[in-house]
C-alpha positions as CSV (number, residue, x, y, z in Angstrom):
1,M,62.9,55.6,-67.2
2,I,64.2,53.2,-64.8
3,K,63.7,55.6,-62.3
4,R,60.1,56.0,-62.9
5,I,59.6,52.0,-63.1
6,L,61.2,51.8,-59.4
7,S,58.9,54.6,-58.3
8,K,55.9,52.8,-59.1
9,K,57.3,49.7,-57.7
10,K,57.9,51.3,-54.5
11,I,54.3,52.7,-54.1
12,K,53.0,49.3,-54.9
13,N,54.7,47.6,-52.1
14,A,54.0,50.5,-49.5
15,N,52.3,50.0,-46.3
16,F,49.5,52.8,-46.0
17,F,48.4,53.6,-42.6
18,V,44.9,55.4,-42.6
19,E,44.0,57.5,-39.5
20,P,40.2,57.1,-38.2
21,D,39.7,60.8,-38.9
22,E,40.2,60.4,-42.5
23,I,37.1,58.1,-42.6
24,F,34.5,59.3,-40.1
25,L,33.3,62.7,-40.1
26,D,32.6,64.8,-37.3
27,S,28.9,65.2,-36.8
28,K,29.3,68.5,-35.2
29,N,31.0,69.9,-38.2
30,L,29.2,68.3,-40.9
31,Q,25.9,70.5,-41.8
32,N,22.6,68.3,-41.8
33,F,23.9,65.3,-40.2
34,D,21.2,62.9,-40.0
35,R,21.8,61.0,-36.2
36,Q,19.4,58.2,-37.2
37,Q,21.9,57.0,-39.8
38,F,25.1,54.9,-38.6
39,E,27.5,56.7,-41.3
40,G,29.5,59.0,-39.3
41,R,28.7,57.8,-36.0
42,I,31.4,56.6,-33.3
43,E,30.5,54.2,-31.0
44,K,31.2,54.4,-27.3
45,P,33.2,51.2,-25.9
46,I,32.1,48.9,-22.9
47,S,33.7,50.0,-19.6
48,K,36.4,47.8,-18.0
49,K,34.3,48.6,-14.7
50,T,31.3,46.6,-16.1
51,I,33.3,43.9,-17.6
52,F,34.9,43.4,-14.4
53,F,31.3,43.0,-12.5
54,I,29.9,40.7,-15.1
55,G,33.1,38.7,-14.7
56,I,32.6,38.5,-11.0
57,F,28.8,37.6,-11.6
58,F,29.5,34.7,-13.5
59,I,32.6,33.2,-11.3
60,L,30.1,33.4,-8.1
61,F,27.6,31.6,-10.4
62,L,29.6,29.0,-11.5
63,G,31.2,28.5,-8.1
64,T,27.8,28.2,-6.6
65,F,26.4,25.5,-9.2
66,G,29.9,23.6,-9.4
67,T,29.8,23.6,-5.3
68,R,26.3,21.8,-5.4
69,L,27.3,19.9,-8.2
70,G,30.0,18.3,-6.3
71,Y,28.1,18.1,-3.6
72,L,25.2,16.0,-4.8
73,Q,27.4,14.0,-7.4
74,I,30.4,13.2,-5.1
75,Q,29.4,13.5,-1.4
76,K,26.1,12.4,-1.6
77,G,25.8,10.7,-4.8
78,E,25.8,7.3,-3.5
79,A,23.0,8.0,-1.0
80,F,21.0,9.6,-3.7
81,L,21.6,6.4,-6.3
82,D,20.4,4.2,-3.6
83,R,17.6,6.4,-2.8
84,S,16.5,6.8,-6.4
85,K,16.8,3.1,-7.1
86,N,14.4,2.3,-3.8
87,N,11.9,5.2,-4.0
88,V,8.8,4.7,-5.9
89,L,5.8,7.1,-7.3
90,E,2.7,6.0,-5.7
91,K,-0.6,7.3,-6.6
92,Q,-2.9,7.8,-3.5
93,I,-6.7,8.2,-2.8
94,I,-7.5,11.5,-1.0
95,F,-10.9,10.2,0.6
96,S,-13.7,12.8,0.7
97,D,-15.7,13.6,3.6
98,R,-19.1,12.4,3.3
99,G,-22.1,14.9,3.6
100,I,-23.4,15.6,7.0
101,I,-27.2,14.6,7.6
102,Y,-29.1,17.1,9.8
103,D,-32.8,17.1,11.2
104,R,-35.2,19.9,10.4
105,N,-33.9,22.4,13.0
106,K,-30.0,21.6,11.5
107,I,-29.1,19.7,14.7
108,E,-26.5,17.0,13.3
109,L,-27.8,13.3,13.3
110,T,-24.7,12.1,11.2
111,W,-21.3,14.0,11.2
112,N,-17.6,12.7,10.5
113,K,-14.9,12.3,12.9
114,K,-11.4,12.7,12.2
115,V,-8.9,10.5,14.0
116,S,-5.2,10.7,13.7
117,D,-3.4,8.0,11.7
118,L,-6.5,7.1,9.6
119,P,-6.7,8.1,6.0
120,T,-10.8,8.2,6.4
121,T,-12.8,10.1,8.8
122,I,-15.2,8.0,11.2
123,R,-19.0,8.2,10.6
124,T,-20.8,9.4,13.9
125,Y,-24.2,9.1,14.6
126,L,-26.7,10.5,16.8
127,S,-28.0,7.7,19.3
128,P,-30.3,6.1,20.4
129,G,-33.1,6.3,18.5
130,F,-32.2,7.0,15.0
131,S,-30.2,3.8,13.5
132,H,-33.2,2.8,11.1
133,I,-33.8,5.8,9.9
134,L,-30.0,6.6,9.4
135,G,-28.6,3.1,8.6
136,Y,-25.0,2.8,8.5
137,V,-22.0,2.5,6.2
138,S,-19.4,0.5,4.8
139,Y,-16.0,1.7,5.2
140,P,-13.0,1.7,2.4
141,M,-11.4,-1.5,2.4
142,Q,-7.8,-2.8,1.6
143,D,-6.4,-6.1,0.5
144,K,-3.1,-7.4,2.7
145,S,-1.1,-5.3,0.3
146,G,-2.7,-2.2,1.4
147,N,-4.5,-1.8,-2.0
148,Y,-7.9,-0.5,-1.8
149,W,-10.7,-2.9,-3.6
150,Q,-13.5,-0.8,-2.1
151,S,-12.2,3.0,-2.8
152,E,-15.4,4.8,-1.1
153,F,-17.9,4.7,1.6
154,I,-21.0,2.7,0.7
155,G,-24.6,3.4,2.2
156,K,-25.7,-0.1,3.6
157,D,-29.0,0.9,5.0
158,G,-31.5,3.8,5.9
159,L,-30.7,7.0,4.6
160,E,-27.1,6.3,4.1
161,K,-28.4,3.8,1.5
162,Q,-30.9,5.5,0.1
163,Y,-28.7,9.0,-0.6
164,N,-25.7,7.2,-0.8
165,K,-24.8,9.1,-4.4
166,E,-25.6,12.4,-2.9
167,L,-23.9,12.0,0.2
168,K,-20.4,10.2,-1.1
169,G,-18.7,13.1,-2.6
170,E,-15.9,12.4,-5.0
171,N,-12.6,11.3,-4.1
172,G,-9.3,13.0,-4.9
173,S,-5.8,12.0,-5.5
174,K,-2.0,12.6,-5.2
175,I,1.3,11.3,-6.2
176,V,3.6,10.4,-3.2
177,E,7.5,9.5,-3.4
178,M,8.3,7.0,-0.9
179,D,11.0,4.5,-0.2
180,A,11.4,0.8,0.5
181,R,10.4,1.4,4.0
182,K,7.1,3.6,3.1
183,T,8.6,6.9,4.5
184,V,7.1,9.6,2.6
185,H,9.7,12.0,0.9
186,S,7.3,14.2,-0.9
187,E,3.7,14.1,-2.4
188,N,1.7,16.2,-4.9
189,I,-2.2,16.7,-4.8
190,V,-3.4,15.9,-8.4
191,N,-7.1,16.2,-7.9
192,I,-8.3,17.8,-5.0
193,P,-11.6,15.5,-3.4
194,K,-14.9,16.8,-3.6
195,R,-17.1,16.9,-0.3
196,G,-20.6,15.2,-0.3
197,A,-23.9,17.2,-0.2
198,D,-25.6,17.5,3.2
199,L,-29.0,16.5,3.7
200,V,-31.8,18.2,5.9
201,T,-34.1,15.7,7.1
202,T,-37.8,16.2,8.2
203,I,-37.1,14.4,11.5
204,D,-37.5,16.5,14.6
205,S,-34.7,14.8,16.7
206,R,-36.6,15.9,19.9
207,I,-39.9,14.1,19.2
208,Q,-37.7,11.2,17.9
209,K,-35.7,10.7,20.9
210,E,-39.1,10.8,23.2
211,L,-40.9,8.4,21.2
212,F,-37.8,5.9,21.1
213,I,-37.5,6.0,24.9
214,L,-41.2,5.5,25.6
215,I,-41.6,2.7,23.3
216,K,-38.5,1.2,24.5
217,N,-39.4,1.4,28.2
218,L,-42.9,0.1,27.5
219,S,-41.4,-2.7,25.5
220,E,-39.0,-3.8,28.2
221,S,-41.2,-3.3,31.2
222,N,-44.4,-5.0,29.6
223,S,-43.0,-7.9,27.8
224,F,-43.4,-6.5,24.1
225,S,-41.3,-7.9,21.3
226,G,-40.9,-4.6,19.9
227,G,-42.6,-1.2,18.7
228,A,-43.0,1.0,16.1
229,G,-44.3,4.8,16.0
230,V,-44.8,7.3,13.1
231,L,-45.8,11.0,13.3
232,M,-46.5,12.6,9.9
233,D,-47.4,16.0,8.6
234,V,-50.9,15.2,6.7
235,R,-50.6,18.3,4.3
236,N,-47.1,17.4,2.8
237,G,-46.3,14.0,4.1
238,E,-43.1,15.2,6.1
239,I,-42.1,12.8,8.6
240,L,-41.2,14.2,12.1
241,S,-40.6,11.1,13.6
242,S,-40.2,7.6,12.8
243,V,-39.3,5.1,15.5
244,S,-38.4,1.1,15.4
245,F,-37.5,-0.8,18.5
246,P,-34.9,-2.6,19.2
247,E,-32.6,-1.3,17.2
248,Y,-28.7,-1.6,16.1
249,D,-25.7,0.4,16.9
250,S,-24.9,2.3,13.4
251,E,-21.4,3.1,14.6
252,V,-20.8,-0.7,15.6
253,L,-21.8,-1.9,12.2
254,S,-20.1,0.4,10.3
255,L,-16.8,-0.3,11.8
256,G,-17.6,-4.0,12.2
257,K,-14.9,-4.6,14.6
258,D,-17.3,-5.6,17.4
259,S,-17.7,-9.0,16.5
260,K,-19.5,-10.2,19.3
261,K,-22.1,-7.3,19.1
262,I,-22.8,-8.0,15.7
263,T,-23.4,-11.7,16.4
264,N,-25.8,-11.0,19.3
265,Y,-27.8,-8.7,16.6
266,F,-28.2,-11.5,14.4
267,N,-29.2,-13.8,17.2
268,D,-31.6,-11.8,18.6
269,K,-35.1,-13.4,18.1
270,R,-36.5,-9.7,18.5
271,K,-35.1,-9.0,14.7
272,V,-33.0,-5.9,15.6
273,F,-32.2,-5.3,11.8
274,L,-36.1,-5.0,10.7
275,D,-37.2,-1.2,10.3
276,R,-40.6,-2.1,12.0
277,T,-42.2,1.2,10.5
278,I,-41.9,0.2,6.6
279,S,-40.7,-3.6,6.6
280,G,-42.8,-5.2,9.5
281,L,-46.1,-6.8,8.7
282,Y,-48.7,-6.7,11.6
283,T,-52.1,-7.8,11.8
284,P,-54.0,-4.6,12.2
285,G,-57.1,-5.3,14.2
286,S,-60.1,-2.7,14.5
287,I,-57.8,0.2,13.1
288,V,-59.0,-0.7,9.8
289,K,-62.5,0.0,10.6
290,P,-62.7,3.9,9.5
291,F,-61.7,2.9,6.1
292,F,-64.3,0.3,5.9
293,A,-66.8,2.9,7.1
294,M,-66.0,5.3,4.5
295,G,-66.5,2.5,2.0
296,A,-69.9,1.6,3.5
297,L,-71.3,5.2,3.0
298,N,-69.7,5.7,-0.4
299,E,-71.4,2.3,-1.5
300,N,-74.6,3.3,0.3
301,V,-74.7,0.3,2.4
302,I,-75.8,1.8,5.5
303,D,-77.0,5.3,6.6
304,P,-74.5,6.4,9.3
305,A,-77.7,7.0,11.6
306,K,-79.0,3.4,11.4
307,K,-78.5,1.6,14.7
308,I,-77.5,-2.4,14.8
309,L,-77.5,-4.1,17.9
310,S,-74.7,-5.7,19.2
311,T,-75.3,-8.4,22.0
312,G,-71.9,-9.4,21.9
313,S,-71.9,-11.8,18.9
314,I,-73.6,-13.0,15.7
315,S,-73.9,-16.6,14.6
316,I,-74.7,-17.9,11.3
317,P,-74.8,-21.6,9.9
318,N,-72.0,-23.9,10.2
319,P,-71.1,-25.0,6.5
320,Y,-69.5,-28.2,7.8
321,F,-72.1,-29.1,10.5
322,P,-75.4,-27.6,9.5
323,D,-77.1,-28.6,12.8
324,Q,-74.6,-26.1,14.6
325,K,-74.1,-22.2,14.5
326,T,-70.5,-20.5,13.8
327,I,-70.3,-17.7,16.5
328,F,-68.3,-14.5,15.7
329,K,-68.2,-12.6,18.9
330,D,-67.7,-8.9,19.9
331,W,-65.2,-8.0,22.3
332,K,-68.1,-6.9,24.5
333,A,-71.9,-6.3,24.1
334,H,-72.3,-2.6,23.2
335,G,-76.3,-2.5,22.5
336,W,-77.5,-0.4,19.8
337,V,-74.9,1.8,18.2
338,D,-74.6,3.9,15.0
339,M,-71.4,4.4,12.8
340,R,-70.1,7.2,15.2
341,Q,-70.6,5.1,18.1
342,A,-69.5,1.8,16.6
343,L,-66.5,3.8,15.7
344,A,-66.1,5.1,19.2
345,V,-66.3,1.8,20.9
346,S,-65.2,-0.3,18.1
347,S,-67.9,-2.8,17.9
348,D,-66.9,-5.9,15.8
349,V,-70.6,-6.9,15.3
350,Y,-71.5,-3.6,13.8
351,F,-68.3,-4.1,11.0
352,Y,-69.2,-7.8,10.8
353,E,-72.6,-6.7,9.2
354,I,-71.6,-3.7,7.2
355,G,-68.5,-6.1,5.9
356,G,-69.9,-8.9,5.0
357,G,-73.9,-8.6,5.3
358,F,-76.2,-10.4,8.0
359,Q,-80.0,-10.8,7.8
360,D,-81.4,-7.9,6.5
361,Q,-78.2,-5.9,6.6
362,K,-76.5,-5.5,3.4
363,G,-72.5,-5.8,3.3
364,L,-69.8,-4.6,1.5
365,G,-68.3,-8.1,0.3
366,I,-64.7,-9.0,0.4
367,L,-63.9,-7.5,-3.2
368,N,-65.3,-4.1,-1.8
369,I,-63.3,-4.4,1.4
370,E,-60.1,-5.1,-0.5
371,K,-61.2,-2.1,-3.3
372,Y,-61.4,0.7,-0.7
373,A,-58.3,-0.6,1.6
374,K,-56.2,-0.3,-1.3
375,L,-58.0,3.3,-2.2
376,F,-56.4,4.4,0.9
377,G,-53.3,2.9,0.2
378,I,-53.5,0.0,2.5
379,G,-51.8,-3.2,1.4
380,E,-49.3,-1.4,-0.8
381,K,-46.2,0.3,-0.6
382,T,-46.2,4.2,0.4
383,N,-42.7,4.7,-2.1
384,V,-41.2,6.6,1.1
385,D,-37.6,7.3,0.4
386,L,-36.0,4.6,2.6
387,P,-34.9,1.2,1.2
388,D,-36.5,-2.4,1.9
389,E,-40.2,-1.1,2.3
390,K,-42.8,-3.8,2.0
391,G,-46.5,-3.7,1.0
392,G,-49.1,-5.1,3.2
393,I,-51.6,-7.9,2.5
394,I,-55.5,-7.9,2.0
395,P,-56.6,-11.0,2.2
396,S,-59.0,-12.1,-0.7
397,P,-60.3,-15.3,-2.5
398,E,-57.2,-15.1,-4.6
399,W,-55.0,-14.9,-1.8
400,K,-56.8,-17.7,0.1
401,I,-56.6,-20.1,-3.0
402,K,-52.8,-19.4,-3.1
403,N,-52.3,-19.9,0.5
404,F,-54.8,-22.5,1.4
405,K,-55.2,-24.9,-1.7
406,G,-58.6,-26.4,-2.0
407,D,-60.3,-24.1,0.7
408,L,-63.2,-21.7,-0.6
409,W,-63.6,-18.2,0.3
410,R,-66.6,-18.2,3.2
411,I,-68.5,-15.5,4.9
412,G,-66.8,-15.9,8.0
413,D,-63.6,-14.8,6.2
414,T,-65.1,-11.5,5.0
415,Y,-66.2,-11.2,8.9
416,H,-62.6,-11.6,10.0
417,T,-60.9,-9.1,7.5
418,A,-63.8,-6.7,7.9
419,I,-62.1,-6.2,11.7
420,G,-58.7,-6.4,10.6
421,Q,-58.1,-10.1,11.2
422,Y,-57.5,-13.3,9.4
423,G,-54.5,-12.6,7.1
424,F,-54.7,-9.0,7.0
425,Q,-51.2,-7.4,7.5
426,V,-50.1,-3.9,7.1
427,T,-46.8,-1.6,8.0
428,P,-47.3,1.5,10.3
429,M,-46.2,3.6,7.5
430,E,-49.1,2.5,5.3
431,M,-51.7,3.2,8.4
432,V,-50.1,6.7,9.0
433,R,-50.4,7.6,5.3
434,A,-54.2,6.0,5.2
435,V,-55.2,8.1,8.3
436,S,-54.1,11.0,7.1
437,A,-56.1,10.8,4.0
438,I,-58.8,10.7,6.6
439,A,-57.7,13.8,8.4
440,N,-56.9,16.1,5.3
441,D,-60.4,14.8,3.7
442,G,-59.2,12.5,1.0
443,T,-55.6,13.4,-0.1
444,L,-53.1,10.4,-0.3
445,V,-49.5,12.1,0.4
446,T,-46.4,10.3,0.0
447,P,-44.1,9.9,3.2
448,H,-40.9,11.5,2.8
449,Y,-37.7,12.1,5.0
450,I,-36.0,14.9,3.1
451,L,-36.9,18.4,3.6
452,G,-38.3,20.5,0.6
453,D,-38.3,17.5,-1.4
454,K,-40.6,18.6,-4.0
455,T,-41.0,15.5,-5.8
456,K,-42.2,13.6,-2.9
457,E,-44.5,16.3,-1.7
458,N,-46.1,16.7,-5.3
459,T,-46.8,12.8,-5.4
460,T,-50.2,12.8,-4.1
461,S,-53.6,11.5,-5.2
462,K,-57.2,12.4,-4.3
463,I,-60.0,10.1,-3.1
464,D,-63.1,11.9,-4.4
465,F,-65.7,11.2,-1.4
466,K,-68.4,13.6,-0.3
467,K,-67.0,15.5,2.4
468,E,-70.0,14.6,4.6
469,Y,-68.6,10.9,4.8
470,F,-65.2,12.3,6.0
471,D,-67.4,14.1,8.8
472,V,-68.9,11.2,9.9
473,V,-65.7,9.1,10.4
474,H,-64.0,12.3,12.1
475,E,-66.8,12.6,14.4
476,G,-66.9,8.8,15.4
477,M,-62.9,9.1,16.1
478,R,-63.4,12.4,17.8
479,Q,-66.3,10.4,20.2
480,S,-63.6,7.6,20.6
481,V,-61.5,10.0,22.4
482,L,-64.2,11.4,24.5
483,V,-65.9,8.4,25.5
484,G,-64.9,5.4,23.7
485,T,-61.6,2.9,23.4
486,S,-59.2,6.0,22.9
487,V,-60.1,7.7,26.2
488,A,-56.4,7.9,27.3
489,I,-55.4,10.4,25.1
490,N,-58.3,12.9,25.8
491,V,-56.0,15.6,27.0
492,P,-56.8,19.1,27.7
493,Y,-54.5,21.0,25.6
494,V,-54.9,19.7,22.1
495,E,-58.1,17.9,20.6
496,I,-57.4,14.5,19.1
497,A,-59.5,12.1,16.9
498,S,-58.3,8.6,17.0
499,K,-59.0,4.8,16.6
500,T,-57.5,2.1,18.7
501,G,-57.1,-1.7,17.4
502,T,-56.2,-4.9,19.3
503,A,-55.0,-8.2,17.1
504,Q,-54.6,-11.3,18.4
505,V,-51.6,-12.9,17.2
506,G,-49.9,-16.4,17.4
507,I,-51.1,-19.8,17.2
508,S,-52.8,-19.7,20.6
509,K,-54.1,-16.1,20.5
510,S,-52.1,-15.3,23.5
511,K,-50.3,-12.1,22.2
512,V,-51.7,-9.2,21.0
513,N,-50.5,-6.4,18.5
514,S,-51.5,-2.9,20.3
515,W,-52.4,0.0,17.8
516,I,-53.5,3.5,17.9
517,I,-54.0,5.8,15.0
518,G,-55.5,9.4,14.6
519,F,-54.7,12.8,13.9
520,F,-54.7,16.4,15.6
521,P,-55.6,19.2,16.0
522,Y,-59.2,18.1,15.5
523,E,-60.9,21.0,13.8
524,N,-57.7,21.9,11.6
525,P,-55.7,18.6,11.0
526,K,-52.2,18.8,10.6
527,Y,-50.6,15.7,12.2
528,A,-51.2,12.3,12.0
529,F,-49.8,9.3,14.1
530,T,-49.6,5.4,14.3
531,I,-48.5,3.7,17.1
532,M,-47.8,-0.2,17.2
533,M,-46.8,-2.3,20.2
534,E,-45.8,-5.7,19.1
535,S,-46.7,-9.3,20.5
536,G,-47.3,-8.2,23.8
537,P,-49.5,-9.8,26.7
538,S,-53.3,-10.0,25.8
539,G,-54.3,-9.4,29.4
540,G,-52.0,-6.2,29.6
541,G,-53.6,-3.0,30.7
542,V,-51.0,-0.7,28.8
543,G,-50.1,-0.5,25.1
544,A,-50.2,2.2,22.3
545,S,-52.5,4.3,23.6
546,S,-50.3,5.0,27.1
547,I,-47.1,5.8,24.7
548,M,-49.3,8.2,22.5
549,R,-50.4,9.7,25.9
550,G,-46.9,9.9,27.1
551,L,-45.8,11.4,23.9
552,L,-48.6,14.1,23.9
553,D,-47.8,15.2,27.4
554,W,-44.2,15.6,26.7
555,M,-44.8,17.6,23.5
556,S,-47.1,19.8,25.5
557,I,-44.1,21.0,27.6
558,N,-41.5,20.6,24.9
559,T,-42.7,21.4,21.6
560,P,-46.1,23.0,22.1
561,E,-45.7,24.8,18.2
562,Y,-47.1,21.4,16.7
563,F,-50.4,21.9,18.7
564,K,-51.2,25.3,17.4
């Protein structure tokens, strides 16, 4: 009994050792052994070689990291601490490039030039002869702390101003890290700048240059205070050339550094900043006669074949001194002239009579004179795509009451208005549009400077007159070139139709504005022109006609395609 109890106690306290092969089965010896089950599988241990290489990798990684950390924290710690205290992150502007302006043949008129050490490009302009068309810009501006209070280029005149939104583009930005000494340590672009759109203009830079030279040379050699010229396509209003002299230097005004030259511009009595083509108001003289001839025909005031005698003047009773006569002179005695001849020789007497009436000849009257002038766009803005355009002035009873209080409108005022004098004022752009409407038989187009501008091309109105009325005026203007006052532009290579004008200006009437308007080719009109030479000597033998002759001769050699 005692032996059995001891035996059980011995078994209970025994430390049994179980061999692996007593637990795991040998898969090779077990029939139908499932290899997807873990039971019965023996796992292979990681080799010592693998463990060794992994250990070496971690030792190298920790060593490299520790060395770099020690370099940054111990050896360079103080330097980087100072840098972190002094460095700042600053958001800076990346200035966009402004769009380029081209002429109709893709010749650059305005472009950008890179200059070292400047954050912006420099605006560069083709010169001379283009300033009033192109204008100038104001550059981005900083305060004393270097902060930009004006962060963009701003167009200040001309196409630069008119199309500033399209040309300016969109600035970008970057984050710059710099120290107290403004030394840049790093930078990252946040927003990429967007370049401004390019503009292709209707201008032919070749014609523009030549017309400017001709006007400049005549102004300086014959004491004209300035001049202007416009050449326009009568079919769509595209402006091939638009010259105003004198002009400023676009780059000088843009940079604003040459204070002496800028001061001279402001002190120049010739009004350098005035774009004479759209903002200059000038007495037109006889260039208004074709439009009043059209009005007289449309109102049945006169048959175009009827002749009126010009002995050199007409006389009417003086309202202040009944026993005396008021005399209205012609510039010469022309004899008997019909409408075509009156246009050719520019008879003042003829237009006195059809304008205000005389004896048995009925006249248009001042209200109809104003009506037909406005019908051809005279006295109003053309809506050309340049800033600061002005509309002209057509004298009327209301205008006289406003400007000469207490003075009634008289027949003599009508006479003077009928020949483009008195208070009559127009711009060259008005007149080139008006003569275009005569050239194309009554379509009043809108002048514009951007090629392919369909909005401007489609802005037209129709003057609904009989074709035969236009033919009469065309023939009179052609005779002016063949035998009349425009004979200076009777050239062999293209047929021109034209009308000249000489308007007395100034208190003493010692100065004149010299004008010429017209179109070509005569049989199939494509282009209209207006040239105005401002305030020159009354006895001078040269004027606007000589400018146009010089331009036509030059074009026949250099741009003959415009005569086809």
